C-alpha positions as CSV (number, residue, x, y, z in Angstrom):
1,M,25.2,30.1,10.4
2,F,27.2,27.0,9.6
3,A,29.2,26.9,6.4
4,A,27.4,25.2,3.5
5,V,28.9,21.9,2.4
6,A,29.1,21.7,-1.4
7,L,27.0,18.9,-2.9
8,L,29.8,17.7,-5.2
9,V,30.5,14.2,-6.3
10,V,32.7,12.5,-3.7
11,H,35.7,10.5,-4.8
12,A,35.6,7.3,-2.8
13,C,36.5,3.6,-2.9
14,S,34.8,0.9,-0.9
15,S,35.3,-2.8,-0.3
16,G,32.7,-5.4,-1.3
17,T,32.0,-8.4,-3.3
18,G,31.4,-6.7,-6.6
19,A,28.7,-4.8,-8.7
20,A,26.4,-7.7,-8.9
21,D,25.8,-7.5,-5.1
22,Q,22.9,-5.2,-4.3
23,T,24.3,-4.5,-0.9
24,T,27.9,-3.6,-1.4
25,G,30.0,-0.9,-3.1
26,P,32.8,-1.7,-5.6
27,G,34.7,-4.8,-5.0
28,P,38.3,-5.0,-3.5
29,G,41.0,-4.1,-5.9
30,T,38.7,-2.1,-8.3
31,P,39.6,1.3,-9.5
32,S,38.2,4.3,-7.5
33,V,34.7,5.3,-8.5
34,D,32.7,8.5,-8.3
35,T,30.2,8.0,-5.5
36,I,27.4,10.5,-5.7
37,A,25.6,11.6,-2.7
38,L,22.3,9.8,-1.8
39,R,20.5,13.1,-1.8
40,V,21.5,13.7,-5.4
41,L,20.4,10.2,-6.4
42,A,17.2,10.4,-4.5
43,D,16.4,13.8,-6.1
44,R,16.6,12.2,-9.5
45,R,14.0,9.8,-8.4
46,G,11.7,12.4,-7.1
47,L,12.5,11.5,-3.5
48,R,13.8,13.5,-0.6
49,I,16.0,11.6,1.9
50,G,16.6,12.7,5.3
51,S,17.9,12.1,8.9
52,A,16.8,13.1,12.4
53,V,19.4,15.0,14.6
54,D,19.2,15.3,18.3
55,R,20.1,18.2,20.7
56,G,21.6,20.4,18.2
57,F,25.2,19.6,17.3
58,R,26.8,18.2,20.5
59,F,30.0,16.9,18.8
60,A,33.0,19.1,18.9
61,G,36.3,19.2,17.1
62,A,37.0,16.9,14.2
63,D,34.3,14.4,15.0
64,G,31.7,17.2,15.0
65,V,33.1,18.4,11.6
66,K,32.7,14.8,10.1
67,F,29.2,14.4,11.5
68,R,28.1,17.6,9.9
69,A,29.9,16.9,6.6
70,V,28.2,13.5,6.1
71,L,24.8,14.9,7.2
72,A,24.9,17.7,4.7
73,R,26.5,15.7,2.0
74,E,24.0,12.7,2.0
75,F,20.8,14.1,3.1
76,S,18.2,16.7,1.8
77,V,15.9,16.7,4.8
78,L,16.5,17.3,8.5
79,T,14.2,16.4,11.4
80,P,14.8,17.7,14.9
81,E,14.6,14.4,16.9
82,N,13.6,16.0,20.2
83,D,14.3,19.8,20.1
84,M,10.9,20.7,18.8
85,K,9.0,18.5,21.4
86,H,6.9,20.1,24.0
87,E,9.1,19.8,27.0
88,R,12.2,21.0,25.2
89,I,10.8,24.0,23.2
90,H,8.1,25.1,25.8
91,P,9.6,24.5,29.3
92,G,7.5,27.1,31.0
93,R,3.9,28.2,30.4
94,D,5.2,31.6,29.0
95,V,8.7,30.4,28.1
96,Y,9.8,29.2,24.8
97,R,13.3,27.8,24.1
98,F,13.9,28.0,20.4
99,E,17.7,28.1,20.3
100,P,18.5,24.4,19.9
101,A,15.9,23.8,17.1
102,D,16.9,27.1,15.6
103,S,20.5,25.9,15.1
104,L,19.1,22.8,13.2
105,V,17.0,24.8,11.0
106,A,19.8,27.2,10.3
107,F,22.1,24.4,9.3
108,A,19.5,22.9,7.1
109,E,18.9,26.3,5.3
110,A,22.7,26.7,4.9
111,N,23.0,23.2,3.3
112,G,20.0,23.2,1.0
113,M,18.0,20.9,3.2
114,S,14.4,21.0,3.9
115,V,13.1,20.6,7.6
116,R,10.4,18.3,8.8
117,G,9.0,19.7,12.0
118,H,8.5,17.1,14.8
119,T,6.1,17.2,16.6
120,L,3.5,19.7,17.7
121,V,1.1,17.5,19.6
122,W,2.0,14.2,21.3
123,H,1.0,12.5,24.5
124,R,4.6,12.0,25.6
125,Q,7.4,14.5,26.4
126,L,5.1,17.1,27.6
127,A,6.4,19.8,30.0
128,T,5.6,19.2,33.6
129,W,4.0,22.7,34.1
130,L,1.3,21.4,31.6
131,T,0.8,17.9,33.0
132,S,0.9,18.9,36.6
133,G,-1.7,21.6,36.2
134,S,-5.5,21.5,36.7
135,W,-7.1,22.7,33.5
136,T,-10.7,22.9,32.2
137,Q,-11.4,21.8,28.7
138,A,-11.6,25.4,27.4
139,E,-8.2,26.1,29.1
140,A,-6.6,23.0,27.5
141,E,-7.9,23.9,24.1
142,A,-6.4,27.4,24.4
143,L,-3.1,25.9,25.6
144,L,-3.0,23.6,22.6
145,V,-3.8,26.4,20.1
146,D,-1.3,28.7,21.8
147,H,1.6,26.1,21.7
148,I,1.0,25.5,18.0
149,A,0.7,29.1,17.2
150,H,4.0,30.0,18.9
151,V,6.1,27.0,17.6
152,A,4.6,26.7,14.1
153,G,4.4,30.5,13.8
154,H,8.1,30.9,14.9
155,Y,9.2,28.7,11.9
156,K,6.5,29.9,9.4
157,G,7.8,29.4,5.9
158,R,10.9,27.6,7.0
159,V,9.4,24.0,7.4
160,L,8.5,21.7,4.6
161,A,6.1,19.7,6.7
162,W,4.8,19.3,10.4
163,D,4.1,16.2,12.2
164,V,1.1,17.8,13.6
165,V,-0.4,15.1,15.7
166,N,1.8,12.2,16.7
167,E,0.8,8.6,17.9
168,A,-2.9,9.5,18.6
169,L,-3.9,5.7,18.1
170,A,-3.3,2.9,20.6
171,D,-2.0,-0.5,19.2
172,D,-5.6,-1.8,18.9
173,G,-6.5,1.2,16.7
174,S,-8.6,3.0,19.4
175,L,-7.8,6.7,20.4
176,R,-4.9,6.7,22.9
177,A,-5.4,8.0,26.3
178,G,-3.2,10.9,27.2
179,F,-3.3,14.6,28.2
180,W,-4.9,16.1,25.1
181,L,-7.6,13.4,24.8
182,D,-8.3,13.3,28.4
183,H,-8.7,17.1,28.7
184,I,-10.3,17.9,25.3
185,G,-11.7,14.8,23.9
186,P,-11.3,13.4,20.3
187,D,-11.8,16.9,18.8
188,Y,-8.3,17.9,19.8
189,I,-6.9,16.3,16.5
190,E,-9.1,18.4,14.4
191,L,-8.3,21.5,16.6
192,A,-4.5,20.8,16.2
193,F,-4.5,20.6,12.4
194,R,-6.7,23.7,12.0
195,A,-4.4,25.6,14.3
196,A,-1.3,24.5,12.4
197,R,-2.7,25.7,9.1
198,D,-3.5,29.0,10.5
199,A,0.1,29.2,12.0
200,D,2.0,28.0,9.0
201,P,-0.2,28.0,5.9
202,G,2.6,26.9,3.5
203,A,3.7,23.8,5.3
204,M,2.4,20.3,4.7
205,L,0.5,18.9,7.7
206,F,1.0,15.2,8.6
207,Y,-0.4,12.7,10.9
208,N,2.4,10.5,12.2
209,D,2.4,7.1,13.9
210,Y,4.1,3.7,14.3
211,N,2.8,0.2,13.4
212,I,0.8,1.6,10.6
213,E,3.3,0.7,7.9
214,G,1.5,-2.6,6.9
215,I,-2.2,-3.2,6.5
216,N,-3.5,-4.2,9.9
217,A,-6.0,-3.1,12.5
218,K,-4.1,0.0,13.5
219,S,-3.4,1.2,9.9
220,D,-7.2,0.5,9.1
221,S,-8.1,2.9,12.0
222,A,-5.6,5.5,10.8
223,Y,-7.0,5.2,7.3
224,A,-10.6,5.7,8.5
225,M,-9.7,8.5,10.8
226,I,-7.8,10.6,8.1
227,R,-10.6,9.8,5.5
228,E,-13.3,11.1,7.9
229,L,-11.3,14.2,8.9
230,R,-10.6,15.1,5.3
231,L,-14.2,14.8,4.4
232,K,-14.9,17.3,7.1
233,G,-12.4,19.6,5.5
234,V,-9.7,19.3,8.2
235,P,-6.4,20.2,6.6
236,I,-4.4,16.9,6.6
237,D,-1.9,16.8,3.8
238,G,-0.1,13.6,4.6
239,V,0.6,10.4,6.7
240,G,3.9,9.7,8.3
241,M,4.8,6.1,8.7
242,Q,7.5,5.9,11.4
243,A,9.0,2.5,10.2
244,H,10.9,1.5,13.3
245,F,11.6,-2.1,12.3
246,Q,13.5,-5.0,13.6
247,L,15.5,-7.2,11.3
248,G,13.3,-9.1,8.9
249,G,10.3,-7.1,10.0
250,V,9.4,-5.0,7.0
251,P,5.7,-5.7,6.3
252,S,5.1,-7.5,2.9
253,S,2.0,-5.1,2.5
254,L,3.9,-1.9,2.9
255,A,3.8,-0.9,-0.8
256,A,0.0,-1.7,-1.0
257,N,-0.5,0.3,2.2
258,I,1.3,3.3,0.9
259,A,-0.9,3.2,-2.2
260,R,-4.2,3.1,-0.3
261,F,-3.2,6.0,1.7
262,T,-2.1,8.2,-1.2
263,A,-5.4,7.2,-2.9
264,L,-7.1,9.4,-0.2
265,G,-5.3,12.4,-1.7
266,V,-2.6,12.7,0.9
267,K,1.2,12.2,0.8
268,V,3.1,9.5,2.4
269,H,6.4,10.1,4.2
270,I,8.5,7.4,5.9
271,T,9.4,9.5,8.8
272,E,11.6,7.6,11.4
273,L,13.2,4.7,9.6
274,D,15.7,2.4,11.3
275,I,16.1,-1.4,11.4
276,R,17.5,-2.8,14.5
277,I,19.7,-5.9,14.7
278,P,20.2,-8.3,17.7
279,L,23.7,-7.9,19.1
280,P,26.4,-9.0,18.5
281,S,25.6,-8.6,14.8
282,S,26.8,-11.0,12.1
283,A,27.9,-10.3,8.5
284,A,24.7,-12.1,7.4
285,Q,22.4,-10.0,9.5
286,L,24.0,-6.9,8.1
287,Q,23.3,-8.2,4.6
288,T,19.6,-9.0,5.5
289,Q,19.3,-5.5,7.1
290,A,20.6,-4.1,3.7
291,L,17.9,-6.0,1.9
292,N,15.3,-4.7,4.4
293,Y,16.4,-1.1,3.7
294,R,16.1,-1.7,-0.1
295,D,12.6,-3.1,0.3
296,V,11.4,0.1,2.3
297,F,12.9,2.4,-0.4
298,N,11.5,0.3,-3.2
299,A,8.1,0.4,-1.7
300,C,8.1,4.1,-1.4
301,L,9.5,4.5,-4.9
302,Q,6.5,2.5,-6.4
303,T,4.1,5.2,-5.5
304,P,4.6,8.8,-6.6
305,G,2.7,10.1,-3.5
306,C,5.5,8.7,-1.3
307,D,8.2,11.3,-1.8
308,A,10.3,11.5,1.5
309,I,12.2,8.9,3.6
310,V,13.8,10.2,6.8
311,L,16.1,7.9,8.8
312,W,16.0,8.2,12.6
313,G,19.6,9.3,12.7
314,F,22.3,8.2,10.2
315,T,25.1,6.9,12.3
316,D,24.9,4.0,14.9
317,R,26.8,6.3,17.3
318,E,23.7,8.5,17.6
319,S,20.9,5.9,17.5
320,W,18.1,5.7,20.2
321,I,17.9,1.9,19.8
322,P,20.5,0.6,22.4
323,D,18.9,2.7,25.2
324,S,15.3,1.7,24.3
325,F,15.7,-1.9,23.1
326,S,18.2,-3.9,25.2
327,G,20.3,-6.2,23.2
328,W,19.5,-4.5,19.9
329,G,21.5,-2.0,17.9
330,E,23.4,-1.2,14.7
331,A,20.1,0.0,13.1
332,L,21.5,2.7,10.7
333,P,23.3,2.8,7.4
334,F,26.5,4.3,8.8
335,D,28.4,2.7,11.6
336,A,29.6,4.4,14.7
337,T,32.7,5.8,12.9
338,Y,30.7,7.2,9.9
339,N,31.7,4.3,7.5
340,P,29.0,3.2,5.1
341,K,27.5,-0.2,5.9
342,P,25.9,-2.7,3.5
343,A,22.6,-0.9,4.2
344,Y,24.1,2.3,2.7
345,W,25.2,0.4,-0.5
346,S,21.8,-1.2,-0.8
347,I,20.0,2.2,-0.8
348,Y,22.8,3.7,-3.1
349,N,22.5,0.9,-5.7
350,L,18.7,1.0,-5.8
351,L,18.6,4.8,-6.2
352,S,21.3,4.7,-8.8
353,G,19.5,2.0,-10.8
354,R,22.2,-0.6,-10.3
């Protein structure tokens, strides 16, 4: 079990252009100020703030200590970025590898953080034993239920929310082809949510997807799907909007879209937030990124049913963006050496009411 990091006020001083600037900390030459952790400020606003973490804690020495300290100090939610996905946690038909995800859950519990489980059912990152096999519909249904029962059951009572089904919709709003749809049909979604409720009755159950943040054809389909499933009594408690944005790409309809989903009686979580910048970045781009982060947080704060925002990592050192989007990067509020960027101060100032 990792040692808990106390949630005390951190004594810090940061350069910037002054308190009037929403995207900076205190100006140069000003006295030191008491900088309160983001998780404390967010909690005062009825909001959880979190970060994804990949592959357990791979950093050693002083760098690992700093990584863990910033993570525990600033965030109240932890999402395993990959360690709960099928190929990692279920590498053989009768083999489950819980240790990496266990280390993350233990760290969260030791530091007063909640866990968002990610993800039980997805068309990607499936173990080869599953995708290379020949299965009947009945066998595929049994494999789906068995996987959920083992994984959600293993963490029963220790997870705030599960991303039960991830990215079931294609970009045009139709159901996405993939192993589960191909072998079971559309009912795999309902089957997954009911199995998750049986396995972990106390956790909130979410549908999670990208490009559903604004009002568009795909989010319309997600809205209709969730409405219809809930009318059937399917236990869907929330919608996860991933929010992988590029600079200047936050939809103007984000707040209105959050409001229409919560009107269905579900929660909304921003689950994988990052805002990528074309490289090399400029000071002006970092300021725009900061305003974009503020806009996302502000949109969530406008609706009480939006009560969690999780970043897809917190430091540029650990972002997936450079490997996935050539020529883009610097998508997170801390730079590669854990220093807060303008995006951090934008979030900080909004949450603190500055």
